[in-house]
C-alpha positions in Angstrom: 117.6 83.1 96.5 114.6 84.2 94.5 111.2 83.5 96.2 108.8 81.3 94.4 105.3 81.0 95.8 103.9 77.7 96.8 101.8 76.1 94.0 99.4 74.8 96.6 98.7 78.3 98.0 95.0 78.4 97.1 94.1 74.8 98.2 93.3 75.3 101.9 92.2 78.9 102.2 88.5 79.9 102.3 87.6 83.0 100.3 84.6 85.1 101.1 82.7 87.5 98.9 83.0 91.1 100.2 79.4 92.2 100.6 77.7 92.3 97.1 80.9 93.2 95.3 82.9 91.1 92.9 85.9 91.0 95.3 86.7 88.0 97.5 89.0 88.1 100.5 90.7 85.3 102.4 88.9 84.4 105.6 92.1 85.3 107.4 94.1 88.3 106.4 97.5 89.6 107.6 97.7 92.9 109.4 100.9 94.9 109.7 99.8 97.1 112.6 102.6 95.7 114.8 105.9 93.8 114.2 106.6 95.2 110.7 107.9 98.6 111.7 111.4 100.1 111.5 112.2 98.9 115.0 111.4 95.3 114.1 113.5 92.6 112.5 113.1 92.9 108.7 113.9 89.2 107.9 111.2 88.0 110.4 108.7 90.3 108.8 109.7 89.1 105.4 109.3 85.5 106.4 105.9 86.1 107.8 104.7 87.8 104.6 106.0 85.0 102.4 104.5 82.3 104.5 101.2 84.1 104.5 101.1 84.3 100.7 102.1 80.6 100.5 99.1 79.8 102.7 96.6 81.7 100.5 96.5 84.9 102.6 96.2 87.3 99.7 95.0 90.3 101.7 97.6 92.5 103.4 96.3 95.2 105.7 98.3 98.4 106.3 97.8 102.1 107.3 99.9 105.2 107.0 100.7 105.3 110.7 101.6 101.7 111.2 105.1 101.1 112.5 106.6 102.4 114.7 107.8 104.8 113.5 104.7 105.8 111.6 105.0 104.9 107.9 107.7 102.3 108.4 105.4 99.3 108.1 104.5 100.5 104.5 108.2 100.8 103.9 108.9 97.3 105.1 106.1 95.9 103.0 107.4 97.9 100.0 110.8 96.2 100.4 109.3 92.7 100.6 107.1 93.5 97.6 110.2 94.5 95.6 112.3 91.6 96.7 109.8 88.8 96.7 106.1 89.5 95.9 106.2 91.8 92.9 105.6 89.0 90.4 102.4 88.2 92.3 101.0 91.8 92.6 97.8 90.9 90.8 97.1 88.1 93.2 97.4 90.4 96.2 94.8 92.8 97.8 96.9 95.5 99.4 95.1 98.0 101.6 96.0 101.2 103.5 94.3 103.8 105.5 94.5 107.5 106.6 92.8 109.3 109.4 95.1 109.2 112.4 98.0 111.6 113.2 100.9 111.5 110.7 102.6 114.9 110.5 102.7 118.3 112.2 100.3 121.1 111.4 96.6 121.3 110.6 96.8 119.0 107.5 98.4 115.9 109.1 95.3 114.0 110.4 91.5 113.5 110.3 89.5 113.6 107.1 90.1 116.6 104.9 90.7 116.4 101.2 94.1 118.0 101.7 95.2 115.3 104.2 93.7 112.2 102.6 95.1 112.9 99.1 98.5 113.8 100.4 98.6 110.8 102.7 97.7 108.3 100.0 100.4 109.7 97.7 102.9 109.2 100.5 101.7 105.7 101.1 102.0 104.7 97.5 105.5 106.1 97.4 106.6 104.2 100.5 105.2 100.9 99.1 106.4 101.4 95.5 102.8 101.0 94.2 100.8 102.8 91.5 97.5 102.0 93.3 96.2 100.2 96.4 93.3 97.7 96.1 91.4 99.3 99.1 91.8 102.7 100.6 90.1 103.4 104.0 89.2 106.5 105.9 90.6 105.3 109.2 88.3 107.1 111.7 85.4 109.6 111.7 86.3 113.3 111.7 84.1 115.3 114.0 84.8 118.6 112.2 85.1 117.9 108.5 81.8 117.4 106.7 81.2 113.7 105.9 80.3 114.8 102.4 83.9 116.1 101.9 85.6 113.0 103.2 83.4 110.6 101.1 83.9 112.8 98.0 87.7 112.3 98.5 87.3 108.5 98.5 85.3 108.8 95.3 87.9 111.1 93.8 90.7 108.6 94.7 89.0 105.8 92.9 88.3 107.9 89.8 92.0 108.9 89.8 93.0 105.2 89.7 94.9 105.4 93.0 92.5 102.8 94.6 90.3 100.2 93.2 87.8 100.2 96.1 87.2 102.3 99.2 86.1 101.6 102.8 85.7 103.1 106.2 86.9 102.1 109.7 85.8 102.7 113.2 82.5 104.4 112.2 79.4 104.0 114.2 76.4 102.2 112.6 74.6 105.6 112.1 77.6 107.3 110.5 78.3 104.2 108.4 74.8 104.3 107.0 75.3 108.0 106.1 78.7 107.4 104.5 77.3 104.5 102.5 74.5 106.6 101.1 76.8 109.5 100.1 79.2 107.1 98.4 76.3 105.4 96.5 75.1 108.7 95.3 78.6 109.6 94.1 78.8 106.3 92.2 81.6 104.7 94.3 80.1 102.1 96.6 81.5 101.6 100.1 83.1 98.2 99.7 84.0 97.4 103.3 84.0 98.5 106.9 86.9 97.5 109.2 85.8 97.2 112.8 87.2 96.1 116.1 85.5 92.8 117.0 86.3 90.0 119.5 84.6 88.0 122.2 85.5 90.8 124.6 84.4 93.6 122.3 81.1 92.9 120.6 79.9 96.5 119.8 79.4 95.6 116.1 76.5 93.4 117.0 74.6 96.4 118.2 73.5 97.5 114.7 76.6 97.9 112.5 76.6 94.3 111.1 72.9 94.8 110.3 73.6 98.0 108.4 76.4 96.4 106.5 74.3 93.4 105.5 71.4 95.6 104.4 73.7 97.7 102.2 75.8 94.8 100.8 78.9 96.1 102.4 81.6 93.7 103.7 83.1 93.6 107.2 86.7 93.0 108.2 87.4 92.4 111.9 90.6 93.6 113.6 91.9 92.8 117.1 90.1 89.5 117.1 92.2 88.2 120.1 91.7 91.4 122.1 95.4 92.2 121.8 96.3 88.7 123.0 93.9 88.5 125.9 92.1 85.7 124.1 95.0 83.4 124.0 96.9 81.2 126.5 99.4 84.0 127.1 97.9 85.6 130.2 96.4 82.7 132.0 99.3 82.5 134.5 100.0 86.2 134.7 101.7 88.8 132.4 104.8 87.4 130.6 107.8 89.6 130.8 108.3 89.6 127.0 104.7 90.6 126.2 103.5 93.9 124.9 101.3 94.3 127.9 104.3 94.1 130.2 106.4 96.6 128.1 103.6 98.8 127.1 105.4 99.0 123.8 103.5 100.0 120.7 100.2 101.7 119.9 97.4 99.2 120.7 99.3 97.2 123.3 97.1 95.4 125.7 96.7 97.5 128.9 97.6 95.7 132.0 94.4 96.8 133.7 92.4 94.6 131.3 94.2 91.5 132.7 91.9 91.4 135.7 91.1 88.3 137.8 87.6 88.4 136.3 88.8 88.4 132.7 91.5 85.8 133.4 88.8 83.5 134.9 86.7 84.0 131.7 89.7 83.2 129.6 90.4 80.0 131.6 86.8 78.8 131.0 86.9 79.7 127.3 90.2 77.8 127.0 88.6 74.7 128.5 85.8 74.9 126.0 88.3 75.4 123.1 90.1 72.2 124.2 86.9 70.3 124.0 86.5 71.5 120.4 90.1 70.4 119.6 91.3 74.0 119.3 93.4 76.3 121.4 91.8 79.5 122.7 93.1 81.7 119.9 91.9 79.4 117.2 88.4 79.2 118.8 88.3 83.0 119.2 89.0 83.4 115.4 86.5 80.7 114.5 83.9 82.4 116.7 84.1 85.5 114.6 84.1 83.6 111.3 80.9 81.8 112.2 79.0 84.9 111.1 78.6 85.0 107.3 78.5 88.8 107.4 82.2 88.8 108.3 84.3 88.8 105.2 87.7 88.4 106.8 89.5 88.5 110.2 92.8 90.3 110.4 95.6 88.4 112.1 98.4 90.2 114.0 101.4 87.9 114.4 105.0 88.4 115.6 106.5 85.1 114.2 105.7 82.7 111.5 104.6 79.9 113.9 101.8 82.1 115.2 100.5 82.5 111.7 100.6 78.7 111.1 98.8 78.1 114.4 96.1 80.7 113.6 95.3 79.2 110.2 94.3 76.0 111.9 91.1 77.7 113.0 89.7 77.3 109.5 89.3 73.5 110.1 86.4 74.2 112.5 84.4 77.4 112.2 81.0 76.0 113.2 79.5 76.0 116.7 76.7 74.1 118.3 73.9 75.9 120.0 75.1 74.6 123.4 78.7 75.9 122.7 77.4 79.3 121.8 75.2 79.4 124.9 78.2 78.4 127.0 80.4 81.1 125.5 77.7 83.8 126.1 77.3 82.6 129.7 81.1 82.8 130.3 81.2 86.3 128.8 78.1 87.6 130.5 
């Protein structure tokens, strides 16, 4: 049966301008870091992607190494695009990244011109695309000059292989340098993708200020601290969780599920209930309360989790007393 998108898909989603650019992103985006690889169930992945678009989630976040195996998440997305979403290509913001290890030899990772150009060409082929909407450098390269890496991002836009470019996992200082180089080249840095959650607040130490000053957007990933900010671990480690299996890059390490952290989660969960939310919804709302955040990337393993997460949009404001209590719990 041919897929037809919901005619109500834009009625409930909030869209936020990305920095000072002309691009808007949905407040919640769908990340394909996990659960969309070659080892995962294709029809489940397909159902999640279709539901996301039906709910106004127009931003799909990928990277060359997402899977496992590496590259297979892009292949999965490419199949869903071909089967279902191709008529809606111009309504989608499709992103990918390069920077982590992808293939053997000296040209298979980091930030050289050789690697980044080759990687994006491979990504486009896997997804069946002529261009991506945003291409990111996935992590800083300690050896390649920043000028070379940023010049590649500029080149890729001029070649028409990406509409916009961004960076990910850069410090505030390196972000400021990268933004200046790109501005001088004439290709602004649209966006920075950073790890941000109640348990990981490093972006508050200067990065968000740099982005705001320069008119650059921010997308947060791992907003639930790999599931720690949910009800999942309140009573121990479930046997079917990624923390128990250790499966997949980025799985929650069991040593983070300490008595101290679980006690914090229990208190946060009680506060969420007072707000009429579950803990995961409150954790997402807490990030979205900051207008400097353009979007938060969701990682889900089943359609019901996506539906549940979207409920956070009904309450993204916090009273001063709630914020004080959250900071006290996390202190």
